Each structure stands twice: as structure tokens, then as C-alpha cells.
C-alpha positions in Angstrom: -22.8 12.7 38.6 -20.8 15.8 37.7 -20.3 18.5 40.2 -23.2 20.9 40.4 -21.0 24.0 39.7 -19.7 22.5 36.5 -23.3 21.7 35.4 -24.3 25.2 36.1 -21.4 26.6 34.1 -22.2 24.3 31.2 -25.9 25.2 31.3 -25.1 28.9 31.2 -24.5 28.5 27.4 -26.5 25.3 26.7 -30.2 24.5 27.2 -29.7 20.8 27.6 -27.0 18.3 28.5 -27.4 15.6 26.0 -28.3 17.7 22.9 -28.3 21.3 21.7 -31.9 21.1 20.6 -34.0 19.0 22.9 -34.1 17.1 26.2 -32.6 13.6 26.0 -32.5 10.5 28.2 -29.1 11.8 29.4 -30.9 15.0 30.7 -33.5 12.7 32.4 -30.8 10.6 34.0 -28.8 13.5 35.3 -32.0 15.3 36.6 -33.1 12.2 38.5 -29.7 12.0 40.2 -29.8 15.5 41.5 -32.3 16.0 44.3 -34.3 19.2 44.1 -33.2 20.2 47.6 -29.5 20.4 46.4 -30.3 22.9 43.7 -30.0 26.5 45.0 -31.5 29.0 42.5 -29.6 31.9 43.9 -26.1 30.3 43.6 -26.8 28.2 40.5 -29.6 29.8 38.4 -28.9 27.9 35.2 -29.0 24.6 36.9 -32.2 25.5 38.7 -33.8 26.5 35.4 -32.7 23.3 33.7 -33.7 21.1 36.7 -37.2 22.5 36.9 -37.7 22.3 33.1 -36.4 18.7 32.8 -38.4 17.6 35.9 -41.6 18.9 34.2 -40.7 17.1 31.0 -40.0 13.9 32.8 -43.5 14.1 34.4 -45.3 15.0 31.2 -43.2 13.1 28.6 -41.5 10.1 30.3 -40.9 8.1 27.1 -42.1 10.1 24.1 -41.7 13.8 23.4 -44.5 16.2 22.4 -44.4 15.0 18.8 -44.8 11.4 19.7 -41.2 10.5 18.9 -39.1 8.5 21.4 -37.0 10.7 23.6 -33.4 10.6 22.1 -30.6 8.9 24.0 -28.2 11.9 23.9 -24.5 12.0 24.9 -23.0 13.1 28.1 -21.5 16.6 27.9 -17.7 17.2 28.3 -17.7 19.3 31.4 -14.4 21.1 31.7 -15.4 24.7 31.8 -15.0 27.1 28.9 -11.5 26.0 27.9 -12.7 23.3 25.5 -15.1 25.8 23.8 -12.3 28.4 23.3 -9.9 25.8 21.9 -12.1 24.8 19.0 -12.3 28.2 17.3 -8.5 28.6 17.5 -8.0 25.4 15.5 -10.4 26.7 12.8 -8.7 30.2 12.8 -5.3 28.8 11.7 -6.4 27.6 8.2 -8.2 30.9 7.6 -4.9 32.8 8.2 -3.1 30.6 5.7 -5.8 31.1 3.1 -5.5 34.8 3.6 -1.8 34.7 3.1 -2.2 32.8 -0.1 -4.7 35.4 -1.3 -2.3 38.2 -0.5 0.5 36.5 -2.4 -1.5 36.0 -5.6 -2.1 39.7 -6.4 1.6 40.5 -6.1 2.4 38.3 -9.0 -0.3 39.8 -11.2 0.4 43.4 -10.1 1.6 44.4 -13.6 -1.6 43.0 -15.2 -3.8 44.8 -12.7 -2.0 48.1 -13.5 -2.7 47.6 -17.2 -6.4 46.8 -16.5 -6.7 50.0 -14.4 -5.2 52.0 -17.3 -7.6 50.5 -19.7 -10.5 51.2 -17.4 -9.4 54.9 -17.1 -9.3 55.2 -20.9 -12.7 53.5 -21.3 -14.3 55.5 -18.6 -17.0 57.8 -20.0 -16.3 61.5 -19.5 -18.9 63.9 -18.3 -21.1 65.1 -21.2 -22.1 68.7 -21.7 -25.8 69.6 -21.8 -25.5 70.0 -25.6 -24.1 66.5 -26.0 -26.8 65.0 -23.8 -29.5 66.7 -25.8 -27.9 65.4 -29.0 -27.8 61.8 -27.7 -31.5 62.1 -26.6 -32.5 63.2 -30.1 -30.5 60.3 -31.8 -32.2 57.9 -29.4 -35.7 59.3 -30.1 -35.0 59.2 -33.9 -34.0 55.5 -33.6 -37.1 54.6 -31.6 -39.4 56.4 -34.1 -37.6 54.6 -37.0 -38.2 51.2 -35.3 -41.8 51.9 -34.8 -41.6 52.6 -31.1 -41.1 48.9 -30.2 -38.1 46.6 -30.3 -38.1 44.0 -32.9 -40.5 45.9 -35.2 -38.8 47.1 -38.3 -40.3 49.7 -40.6 -39.1 49.5 -44.2 -38.8 52.7 -46.0 
């Protein structure tokens, strides 16, 4: 049986011991090993919550859960405080930094190409039209729609 303080610390961020989603036989086993008189709700609120919940589950669902499935076996948690949880994200963060460095290196090689693309975009960018030009464009569009019969795909010969 793990020390009660470690269990309380673990249960501050987890609902169950043997699984993240449901009570398991590991929870049942640990709960049976801890007498209710040893659980102090003021000093260890997470352990008290877990103990009362799992005790109720043991009484109501000793072999099968509420769906009728067998209670899963589960695995014992690695109780060592928060150090193991903090170490895992650091391992994942290192590859992300390398990937970011690669992304930064790639644009430097193509900087000249990007400058040319920006110049092309500036040249192709539409300038603001005057009200007279807008009116002329609307007339051309209306003329085209009337010629097509008001619908796309319909051609009027004439």
C-alpha cells in the first residue's frame, strides 16, 4: 500500500488509480486496504473523495460495472509526486523546437523568391476604382447578363 499522502497527491489530478476513465480492480484493491478511519477528509480531501466513491462502487458493482461489463483490471499508478508528470512534456518539447528551427531555416534560402512574389503581388493588386469606373463596370456586367438571357449557360443568338 502506498503512503496516504502520495495517494492524495496523485488523486488531486486523477479520478482513479488504475485508469483515467473508470474505477478498476486496482482501485478496489487499494480501497479495501485503506481503512475508512485512516482517511481524514480535512487533511486529504482527494483521498477521502476517492475512497467514499470507490467504496460505494464496490458495494454496488463488485464484479461488473453499470454497463454490465467486467470491471477492468487496471494498472498501479506510478506514485512519485508531480516530477514524472512534468518530465514527460519536456521530452515532447525538444522535437518541437528542432522542427521550428528547420522551418526558420527554410525561408532564408527562399528569401529572394519570396521578394519576387511580393513584388508580383503588388503589381497585380487592384487599385481603388473611382465612382465613374465602378459605374462603368456595373453597366458592362449588366449588359453581359442581359445578352446571356439573365441566366448562366443560356446563350441568345442574335
